[in-house]
N, C-alpha and C positions, 0 to 999 in steps of 0.2 A: 465440498471443495474449499469452502472458506477456511476450514481448519488447516488444510494442507498448505494453502497460501500463507497463512499466519506463521506456520512452522518454518517455512522457507525464509520468510522475511526476518524472523528472529535469528536464524542461523547465518544470514548474510549481512546483518546490520553493522558489522564491523567495517564494511567497505562501501563508500558512497556510490560508486559506479555499479557495483554488483547489486546493491540495494535497489537502485533506480531501475536496473534491467529487470530484476525479479518482480518489482512492483508493477511495471508495465505488463509483463507476462501474466502476472496474477490477476490483474484487472480484466484481462481477456478471458480468464477461466471462470469468472464469477457469473452467476445468473443475476438478473436485475433485482430480485428480492433480497439478495445478500449485500448489495452495494452499500446501503446506508450503514448497516452494522459494521461492515469492513472499514468504511471511511472513519467512523467514530473510533474504532479500535486503533487504526493507524495513527490518528492524531493523539489519542491517549498514550500510545506506546512510543511513538517516534518523533513527536512534534518538536521536542527540545533539540534534537540532533539533526533531523531531516525535514524541518518545517517547510523550507523553500521547495524541496523536492515534492513533498505532499501537495503543496499548493499548486505546483505546476501541473500535476495530473488530476487532482480533484476539482480545481477551479475550471479547467478546460472541459472536463466531463460533465460537471454540474451545469455549466453555462450553456 
């Protein structure tokens, strides 16, 4: 499932609202063992553009 979610995020990364919506949906599809890998990939791929959005979801989930 992680590869599917990555593909979707890459396709919608042009729009902040769509990206945030798909990130939220994608997090619900992942199994716990995929979470750390997914978080690292998101920060590597999108932190320059969507750092605050990533922090919003990953800080809440990690805390």
